[in-house]
C-alpha positions as CSV (number, residue, x, y, z in Angstrom):
1,X,93.3,103.8,117.6
2,X,94.9,101.1,119.8
3,X,98.2,101.0,121.5
4,X,98.9,97.3,122.0
5,X,98.0,93.9,121.0
6,X,95.6,93.4,124.0
7,X,93.6,96.3,123.1
8,X,93.2,95.1,119.4
9,X,92.2,91.6,120.7
10,X,89.6,92.9,122.9
11,X,88.2,95.1,120.0
12,X,88.1,91.9,117.8
13,X,86.4,89.8,120.3
14,X,83.7,92.6,120.8
15,X,83.2,92.7,117.0
16,X,82.9,88.8,116.8
17,X,80.2,88.7,119.5
18,X,78.1,91.0,117.4
19,X,78.4,88.6,114.5
20,X,75.3,86.7,113.9
21,X,74.9,82.9,113.5
22,X,72.2,80.4,113.3
23,X,71.4,76.7,112.9
24,X,70.6,75.2,109.6
25,X,70.0,71.7,108.2
26,X,73.6,71.8,106.9
27,X,75.5,73.5,109.8
28,X,74.8,73.8,113.5
29,X,76.4,77.2,113.5
30,X,76.1,79.0,110.2
31,X,77.5,82.5,109.9
32,X,75.0,85.0,108.5
33,X,77.4,87.5,107.3
34,X,81.0,88.0,106.2
35,X,83.5,89.3,108.6
36,X,86.1,91.9,107.7
37,X,88.9,92.9,110.1
38,X,91.5,95.6,109.0
39,X,94.6,96.3,111.0
40,X,96.8,99.2,110.1
41,X,100.1,99.4,111.9
42,X,102.4,102.1,111.8
43,X,106.2,102.4,113.1
44,X,107.7,106.0,113.5
45,X,111.6,106.2,113.5
46,X,112.9,109.1,115.8
47,X,116.2,110.7,115.3
48,X,118.7,111.6,117.9
49,X,117.2,115.0,118.3
50,X,113.7,113.7,118.8
51,X,112.7,114.5,115.0
52,X,110.8,112.0,113.1
53,X,113.1,110.6,110.5
54,X,110.9,107.9,108.7
55,X,107.5,106.4,109.1
56,X,106.6,102.8,108.0
57,X,102.9,101.7,107.6
58,X,101.5,98.4,106.8
59,X,98.0,96.9,106.5
60,X,96.7,93.5,107.5
61,X,93.1,92.6,106.4
62,X,91.6,89.3,107.7
63,X,88.4,88.2,105.9
64,X,86.0,85.3,107.0
65,X,83.7,84.7,104.1
66,X,80.3,83.2,104.9
67,X,79.8,80.0,102.7
68,X,77.3,80.1,99.9
69,X,74.0,78.3,100.8
70,X,71.7,76.0,98.8
71,X,68.3,76.6,100.2
72,X,67.1,73.1,99.4
73,X,69.9,71.7,101.6
74,X,69.8,74.3,104.4
75,X,66.2,74.5,104.7
76,X,66.6,78.2,105.4
77,X,63.4,80.3,105.5
78,X,62.3,83.9,106.4
79,X,65.1,86.1,107.5
80,X,67.6,83.4,107.3
81,X,66.7,82.8,103.6
82,X,67.2,86.6,102.8
83,X,70.6,86.5,104.7
84,X,71.6,83.6,102.5
85,X,70.6,85.4,99.2
86,X,72.6,88.4,100.3
87,X,75.6,86.2,101.0
88,X,75.3,84.4,97.7
89,X,75.0,87.6,95.7
90,X,78.1,89.1,97.3
91,X,80.0,86.0,96.7
92,X,78.8,86.0,93.0
93,X,80.2,89.6,92.8
94,X,83.4,88.6,94.2
95,X,83.6,85.8,91.6
96,X,82.9,88.4,88.8
97,X,85.7,90.5,90.3
98,X,88.3,87.7,90.4
99,X,87.1,86.6,86.8
100,X,87.8,90.3,85.5
101,X,91.1,90.4,87.3
102,X,92.1,87.0,85.8
103,X,91.2,88.2,82.3
104,X,93.2,91.5,82.8
105,X,90.0,93.6,81.9
106,X,90.3,97.3,81.9
107,X,87.0,97.5,84.1
108,X,86.9,95.5,87.5
109,X,83.3,95.5,88.9
110,X,84.4,96.3,92.5
111,X,81.3,98.6,93.0
112,X,78.8,95.7,92.4
113,X,78.6,94.9,96.2
114,X,79.7,96.2,99.5
115,X,82.0,93.3,100.0
116,X,84.1,93.9,96.8
117,X,84.0,97.7,97.5
118,X,85.7,96.9,100.8
119,X,88.2,94.5,99.3
120,X,89.1,96.9,96.5
121,X,92.1,98.5,98.3
122,X,93.3,95.1,99.5
123,X,93.6,93.4,96.1
124,X,94.6,96.5,94.0
125,X,97.2,98.1,96.2
126,X,100.9,97.8,95.2
127,X,102.9,94.9,96.9
128,X,99.7,93.2,97.8
129,X,100.2,89.7,99.3
130,X,97.2,87.2,99.5
131,X,96.9,84.1,101.4
132,X,93.7,82.1,101.1
133,X,92.4,79.1,103.1
134,X,89.5,77.1,101.7
135,X,87.3,75.1,104.1
136,X,85.6,72.2,102.5
137,X,83.2,69.4,103.8
138,X,84.3,65.7,103.4
139,X,80.9,64.3,103.1
140,X,79.6,63.0,100.0
141,X,76.6,65.3,99.8
142,X,79.2,68.4,100.0
143,X,81.0,67.4,97.0
144,X,79.5,70.0,94.6
145,X,80.1,72.9,97.1
146,X,83.7,71.7,97.9
147,X,84.3,71.5,94.0
148,X,83.1,75.1,93.7
149,X,85.2,76.3,96.5
150,X,88.4,74.7,95.1
151,X,87.8,76.0,91.7
152,X,87.2,79.6,93.1
153,X,90.6,79.3,95.0
154,X,92.3,78.1,91.9
155,X,91.0,80.9,89.9
156,X,92.1,83.5,92.7
157,X,95.6,81.9,92.6
158,X,96.0,82.8,88.9
159,X,95.2,86.6,89.6
160,X,97.9,89.1,89.3
161,X,97.0,91.3,92.4
162,X,99.9,93.7,91.7
163,X,98.3,95.0,88.3
164,X,94.6,94.2,89.1
165,X,92.4,97.2,88.8
166,X,95.2,99.7,88.2
167,X,95.7,102.2,85.3
168,X,98.7,104.0,84.2
169,X,97.4,107.0,85.8
170,X,97.2,105.0,89.1
171,X,100.8,104.0,88.6
172,X,102.0,107.6,87.9
173,X,100.2,108.7,91.2
174,X,102.0,105.8,93.2
175,X,105.5,107.0,91.7
176,X,104.7,110.6,92.4
177,X,103.8,109.8,96.0
178,X,106.9,107.7,96.5
179,X,109.3,110.5,95.1
180,X,107.5,113.1,97.4
181,X,108.1,110.5,100.4
182,X,111.7,110.1,99.5
183,X,112.2,113.9,99.3
184,X,110.6,114.3,102.6
185,X,112.9,111.7,104.2
186,X,116.0,113.4,102.7
187,X,114.7,116.7,104.0
188,X,114.6,115.4,107.5
189,X,117.8,113.6,107.3
190,X,119.5,116.9,106.2
191,X,117.8,118.9,109.0
192,X,119.0,116.2,111.5
193,X,122.6,116.5,110.1
194,X,122.5,120.1,110.4
195,X,121.4,119.9,114.0
196,X,124.1,117.6,114.8
197,X,126.7,120.1,113.3
198,X,125.5,122.9,115.3
199,X,125.5,120.8,118.6
200,X,129.2,119.7,117.8
201,X,130.1,123.4,117.2
202,X,128.4,124.6,120.3
203,X,130.1,122.0,122.4
204,X,133.6,122.6,120.9
């Protein structure tokens, strides 16, 4: 755990230094993996008597997807070619997940790759907000890849993330957890009120 933004930035920079990149015929600095950074932030509200009254938590996930590669254009060989194949497979698995969510299928194939397994909580949690930035090349020889990227972003835009991959049982569990949280907050508020009343009587 970290206690301030500076510590979080140092951890992020340490992780980025470990990310592999190499030069290809298509890119001077090509990422050889995806990068996923998850930040969980919690704020605890303390009452007058030092008793925690409420805790609010949020999660921010930043994902930098490595671009798909065409070996005939990049000239990748050996280890670089294997890395490109892994990248392409995970992106294809992500495309399958997006397609299944867009069609509102009962089964979403999150378990088909490590990437989609990591992203399952991000896209299926209640109140999820998604912002996607797509970087495309402006050269004529990049037109096909740019078209694929824009179509993928368009498909993602049409997905209802709030209901993706969730069942009625998931909804019931969410409602139960919310009710329990609300009951706990009320219990703490009642305890705080009782402490204040006792304090007022002792000072009278």
